[in-house]
C-alpha positions in Angstrom: -4.8 -31.8 21.2 -3.4 -29.9 18.3 -0.3 -32.1 17.8 -2.3 -35.3 17.9 -4.9 -33.7 15.4 -1.8 -32.7 13.1 -0.4 -36.3 13.4 -3.8 -37.8 12.4 -4.1 -35.5 9.5 -0.6 -36.2 8.4 -1.2 -39.9 8.4 -4.5 -39.5 6.5 -2.7 -37.4 3.8 0.1 -39.8 3.5 -2.5 -42.6 3.1 -3.8 -40.7 0.0 -7.1 -39.9 1.7 -6.9 -36.3 2.9 -10.0 -35.2 4.6 -11.9 -32.3 3.1 -11.8 -30.3 6.4 -8.0 -30.5 6.8 -7.4 -26.9 5.7 -10.3 -25.5 7.7 -9.2 -27.2 10.9 -5.5 -26.3 10.4 -6.4 -22.6 9.7 -8.7 -22.4 12.8 -5.8 -23.8 14.8 -3.3 -21.4 13.3 -5.4 -18.3 13.6 -8.2 -18.3 16.0 -6.3 -20.5 18.6 -2.8 -19.7 17.7 -2.0 -17.6 20.7 -3.6 -19.9 23.3 -0.6 -22.1 23.0 2.3 -20.6 21.0 4.6 -23.6 21.4 2.1 -25.9 19.6 1.3 -23.3 16.9 5.0 -23.1 16.1 5.1 -27.0 16.2 2.3 -27.0 13.7 4.0 -24.4 11.5 7.2 -26.4 11.5 5.6 -29.7 10.9 6.4 -31.5 7.7 2.7 -31.8 6.9 2.5 -27.9 6.7 6.0 -27.7 5.0 5.0 -30.2 2.3 4.1 -27.9 -0.6 0.9 -29.8 -1.7 -0.9 -29.3 1.5 1.0 -26.5 3.2 1.1 -23.8 0.4 -2.7 -23.1 0.4 -2.8 -22.9 4.2 0.2 -20.6 4.5 -1.0 -18.4 1.7 -3.9 -17.6 3.9 -1.7 -17.2 7.0 0.6 -14.8 4.9 -2.4 -12.5 5.0 -2.5 -12.1 8.8 -2.1 -8.9 10.6 1.6 -7.7 10.8 1.4 -8.1 14.5 0.4 -11.7 14.4 3.3 -13.3 16.3 3.9 -16.3 13.9 4.2 -14.3 10.6 7.9 -14.6 10.6 7.5 -18.5 10.6 5.2 -18.3 7.7 7.4 -16.1 5.7 10.4 -18.3 6.5 8.6 -21.3 4.9 7.9 -19.3 1.8 11.6 -18.3 1.6 12.6 -22.0 1.8 10.1 -23.0 -0.8 11.2 -20.2 -3.1 14.5 -22.0 -3.5 12.8 -24.9 -5.4 12.2 -23.7 -9.1 9.0 -25.7 -9.4 7.4 -24.5 -6.2 8.6 -20.9 -7.0 6.7 -21.2 -10.3 3.7 -22.2 -8.5 4.1 -19.2 -6.1 4.7 -16.8 -9.1 1.3 -18.1 -10.4 -0.3 -17.2 -7.0 1.3 -13.8 -7.4 0.0 -13.4 -10.9 -3.6 -14.0 -9.9 -3.7 -13.0 -6.3 -6.1 -10.2 -5.4 -5.3 -9.7 -1.7 -3.0 -6.6 -1.1 -1.2 -8.3 1.9 -0.5 -11.4 -0.1 0.9 -9.4 -2.9 2.9 -7.1 -0.6 4.6 -10.1 1.3 4.9 -12.6 -1.5 6.6 -10.4 -4.2 9.8 -9.6 -2.1 10.2 -13.2 -1.0 10.1 -14.4 -4.7 12.2 -11.6 -6.0 14.9 -12.4 -3.6 15.5 -15.7 -5.3 14.5 -14.8 -9.0 14.1 -11.1 -9.4 13.9 -10.9 -13.2 11.2 -13.7 -13.4 9.2 -12.0 -10.5 9.4 -8.6 -12.2 8.4 -10.2 -15.5 5.4 -12.0 -14.0 4.3 -8.9 -12.1 4.5 -6.5 -15.0 3.0 -9.1 -17.4 0.0 -9.0 -15.0 -0.1 -5.1 -15.0 0.0 -5.2 -18.9 -3.1 -7.3 -19.0 -5.2 -5.6 -16.3 -7.0 -2.3 -16.6 -5.2 0.8 -15.4 -5.5 1.2 -11.7 -6.8 -2.3 -10.9 -3.6 -3.6 -9.3 -2.7 -0.8 -6.8 -1.1 -3.3 -4.4 0.9 -4.8 -7.2 2.1 -1.4 -8.3 3.0 -0.4 -4.7 4.8 -3.8 -4.0 6.9 -3.4 -7.3 7.6 0.2 -6.6 8.8 -0.7 -3.1 11.0 -3.6 -4.3 12.6 -1.8 -7.2 12.5 1.6 -5.5 11.0 3.3 -8.5 7.9 5.5 -8.1 6.0 4.6 -11.4 2.4 4.3 -12.1 0.6 1.2 -13.6 1.2 2.1 -17.3 4.7 3.5 -16.6 5.7 0.1 -15.2 4.7 -1.6 -18.5 6.6 0.9 -20.6 9.7 0.7 -18.2 9.8 -3.1 -18.7 9.5 -2.7 -22.4 12.5 -0.3 -22.4 14.5 -2.2 -19.8 13.7 -5.9 -20.0 17.2 -6.7 -21.3 18.9 -4.6 -18.8 20.1 -5.5 -15.3 17.1 -4.8 -12.9 18.9 -4.9 -9.6 
């Protein structure tokens, strides 16, 4: 039973002894078995174990990469919107954005973070572009272009930020 398994895992984490298989089990329940019982899946996604940043963020970062037609994507995005309100967690998520390679993760995480702190999000994103070789971050360029509604290429973004970093960006 998923809810019992989640309760057991939650108590193990609170006791300071999280099992190494926690992430794997939850991901399996939330991906492969998610549509077998949608109510339980929503219960898991709303549980404080998953909403606790230390255990939930890695799991939900994987879930943020699910197909657009996955019926629980809005729940996952909602959790990230709530987390982005906390400055410390937002910094952790910005770090994920600055190193993430998955195009879906970048595409979905950037606007969530930018809604709370657009300047810092753009700064982190363009900082990453400035340190990576031309063309290596196509997903990042696309997400940034979509967010700021500017059609610029990799090096053009870096130059744009150098020219406009002190200007209002929204």
